[in-house]
C-alpha positions as CSV (number, residue, x, y, z in Angstrom):
1,X,-190.0,118.1,37.5
2,X,-187.5,120.9,38.4
3,X,-185.9,120.7,41.8
4,X,-186.3,123.6,44.2
5,X,-183.3,124.6,46.2
6,X,-184.3,125.1,49.8
7,X,-182.3,127.0,52.3
8,X,-182.6,126.9,56.0
9,X,-183.9,129.9,57.9
10,X,-181.2,132.4,59.2
11,X,-179.6,131.6,62.5
12,X,-180.7,133.5,65.5
13,X,-178.5,136.2,66.9
14,X,-176.8,135.9,70.3
15,X,-179.3,136.4,73.1
16,X,-182.3,135.6,70.9
17,X,-184.6,132.9,72.2
18,X,-184.2,129.3,70.9
19,X,-187.7,128.0,70.9
20,X,-191.0,129.1,69.3
21,X,-192.5,132.4,70.6
22,X,-195.1,131.7,73.2
23,X,-197.1,134.0,75.3
24,X,-198.5,132.3,78.4
25,X,-199.9,134.3,81.3
26,X,-202.6,137.0,81.4
27,X,-202.3,137.2,77.6
28,X,-202.3,134.0,75.5
29,X,-201.3,133.4,71.9
30,X,-203.3,131.1,69.7
31,X,-201.3,128.0,70.7
32,X,-201.6,128.6,74.4
33,X,-205.2,129.7,74.0
34,X,-206.0,126.4,72.3
35,X,-204.2,124.4,75.1
36,X,-206.2,126.4,77.7
37,X,-209.5,125.6,75.9
38,X,-208.5,122.0,75.2
39,X,-209.0,122.4,71.4
40,X,-206.8,122.1,68.3
41,X,-205.3,125.3,66.9
42,X,-207.3,124.7,63.7
43,X,-210.6,124.8,65.6
44,X,-209.5,127.9,67.5
45,X,-208.6,129.7,64.3
46,X,-211.9,128.7,62.8
47,X,-213.8,130.2,65.7
48,X,-211.7,133.3,65.4
49,X,-212.5,133.6,61.7
50,X,-216.2,133.3,62.5
51,X,-215.8,135.7,65.5
52,X,-217.3,133.2,67.9
53,X,-214.6,133.6,70.6
54,X,-213.2,136.8,72.2
55,X,-209.8,137.8,70.9
56,X,-207.6,140.8,70.3
57,X,-205.0,141.7,67.6
58,X,-201.7,143.2,68.6
59,X,-199.8,144.3,65.5
60,X,-201.5,141.7,63.4
61,X,-200.9,138.9,66.0
62,X,-204.0,137.3,67.5
63,X,-204.0,137.1,71.3
64,X,-206.5,136.2,74.0
65,X,-207.0,137.7,77.4
66,X,-207.2,134.8,79.9
67,X,-209.8,136.6,82.0
68,X,-212.1,137.1,78.9
69,X,-211.8,133.4,77.9
70,X,-212.7,132.4,81.5
71,X,-215.7,134.7,81.4
72,X,-216.7,133.5,78.0
73,X,-216.5,129.8,79.1
74,X,-218.7,130.7,82.1
75,X,-221.5,132.0,79.8
76,X,-221.7,128.7,77.8
77,X,-224.6,126.4,78.2
78,X,-224.2,123.5,80.5
79,X,-224.2,122.7,84.1
80,X,-222.5,125.0,86.7
81,X,-220.2,123.7,89.4
82,X,-223.0,124.2,92.1
83,X,-225.5,122.4,90.0
84,X,-223.1,119.5,89.4
85,X,-222.4,119.1,93.1
86,X,-226.2,119.3,93.9
87,X,-226.8,116.5,91.3
88,X,-224.1,114.3,92.9
89,X,-225.6,114.8,96.3
90,X,-229.1,114.0,95.1
91,X,-227.8,110.7,93.5
92,X,-226.3,109.4,96.8
């Protein structure tokens, strides 16, 4: 089997960031969006591919708007905060 010569990526220029690019604020990248939702990146990308979650593309890069994700989460089936509190009070 032939060996493949691997070279390391080029060094960053002075003033360039050292870590991975992350957007965390009003706009979230896929990694931060996944952390926000509590899911893996793989699950998030699968939902993006099936267009089950709101997202945007900026220059080919997938991003989420934090407000849209919060609104989307609020529309999912389940128990609202008010209902949960009422249920807790009823059980006491």
